[in-house]
C-alpha positions, 0 to 999 in steps of 0.5 A: 215572840221577841223582836229578834225572833220577829227580825229572824222570821222576816229574813228567813221567809225571804232568804230561806236561811233555815235551810242553812241553820247548821251554819248559823248554829255553828258553835263558837267557844265563849272565850275572850282570847279567841276574839283577837282574830276578830280584832285583826279582821275589823282593823283591816276593815277600818284600814280599807275604809280609811285607805279609800278616803286617803286615796281620794286626796293622795298623789303618788308622784315625785313630780315638783309642785308649788305648795299653797297650803296652811303650813306657813314654812313651806309656803311657795316652795316646790316640793314633791307632789306626794309630799304636798298631798299629805300636808294637804290631807293633814292640815286642809281636808276636813277630818283629814288628820283624824282619818290619817291617824285612824289609818295609822293606828289601825295598821299597828293594832292590825299587826299587834292583834295578829301577833297576839292571836299567833302567840295564843295559838302557839302556847295553847297548841291550837296549831296541831292536827288538822289546823297546820294549814291555817297556821301557815296561812296565819303566818302569811297574813302576819308577813303581808301585814308588815309589808303593807305597813312598810309600803304605806310608810314610804308614801309621804316621801318626807326625809324620814320615810325616804330614808327608811325607804332607801334602806329597803332598796339597799336590802333588796339590791343586796340579794346576790345575782338577782338583787338589781332585778328585785330593786327594779320590780319593787322600787321601780329602779335606783332609789329615789326614782320617779317610779318608786312612789307609784310602784309602792303605791300600787303594792300598798293599795291593790296588790297586798290588800288583795293578797290579804283579803284572799288569805283571810277568805282562805283562813275563814273558810278553813276555820268554818270547815274545821271548827274552832278549838276549845279549852279542855273541860272540867266535866260534862256539860249540859246543853239544849241538845243534851249532855256532852262528855268532858272528853268529847272533842268532836262537839264544841260547846259554845255560843251559836254563830247567829244571833249570839256570836254575831252580837258579840262580834258587833260589840268587838267591832264597835269596841275596836273602832272606839279604841282606834278613835281614841288613839287617833284623837289623842295620840299624834302620828308621824309629823311629816311637817317636822321632817320636811320633803325628801332631801337626797343630801341630808339624813335625819338624826334618828332613823328607826322603823316601827316596833314590828320591824325593829327586830329586823333593824336590830340584825342589821345594826349589830352584825359584824362586817366579817360576816360578809364574804364572797363565794369562791369561784363564783364571784358572788358577794354575800354582804352582811345587809343580806344576811341581817336583812334577808336571810335571818328574817326569812329564816325566822318566818320560815321557822314560824311557818314550819313549827307545826310540822316540827311539833307534829301530831298524828291524831287530830286534837281539838282541845287546846292545851295548858302551856304549863303542861307543855314544857319543851314547846312553851320553852321554845316559844319563850326563847323566840319571844326573848330572841325578838326582844333582844333583837328589837333592843338591838335595833335601838342600839344608839338610844341604849348607848346614850342611856349608859353614857357609852358608844354603840361600838361597846354595846353592839358585841354585848347585844350580839352575845345577848341575841344568842345567849339570852334565848337559850338561857330563857328557854332552859329556865322555862323548860326546867321550871315546867318539867319540875312543876310537872314532876311535882304534880305527878308526885302529888297524884301518886301520893293522893292515890295511895 
């Protein structure tokens, strides 16, 4: 008997795990792309652990205190306590800079792995009946991940972060009728106020993490109940329990949850931690000392959100002012900030969440599909990716204008046309290529049959 068997026997004798052998023997498809969800989960674990460390030293307050730390340029200055505490974490707390960087890169990889996981699910059709609820839950997780990143981005209260937070406050205020109330609830009143940082800190360390944890639990519960999807088999598969037919989608062929998949998950966890550690060790993050504390009278030359919110910023930058209007007879004003920063992002997220109900399937489907065999669905996916990419480029319109030696007034109309035309062209080209491919494949089958 191996050591692993001895360990299993020891644990089973005490916890009676054999009674739940069905769960521990649950099969997981041995496909690397399916591990993206686990990467996201492990990033969240790292975020929670590093967040606890950072929370021990961070002061969510804008009250002025005298700085007496290691950064010479700020010695003896009265500055916001939140900014001072981040300086202390970065330069004076042992391992503080490393943990802060680890937290930063874990947040980025968390969002990226969720996005890649959703792209994998979309293009392989793994959202189809009966998995529509889990797709909606995953969309909610993606939104909460970006919300957690945004609220954390504001906490240092340096010049850059406070300017970005001010943009969010203006967007909340742009909501017709209830904008003022939303601004008070989320930002604690007119920005910047003494309640802003405590309010965002509360959202960042408690409200949003609790919601993310809840959705992860729901996501995993649904996954365990419904089982994984599996790539279509090339033929019958021989297993220890017998032969599984190629078209039998009620039986998953893969690794049992314990010990095989558990071992794979452990490897993925340590690889994720190693990747984040390398990033934290060699790549710097937002340099608060370079920007200095919040200065209401000043604005940094280059304001730009993180990559995963750049597409929203693109809407704000290129939408023309003539899109603003006042609803006749009501006096309700609809600004371009509201259209670009609230309406369009909400429409995009809503379209993503509702997609399984657009590409609706009556019968349950447990095999994933080849994206090349789904012309119109893949075309929609390509169009959506192009749309987000062009919108993100629009968020960097000033850099694009500088590179071309022109002004944003010249590039903005081009980008506005591109954000409409490029996705349509990309989608149509994809559909045409895949449709012709499918036609060629059917023609080859006919010739072979003859």
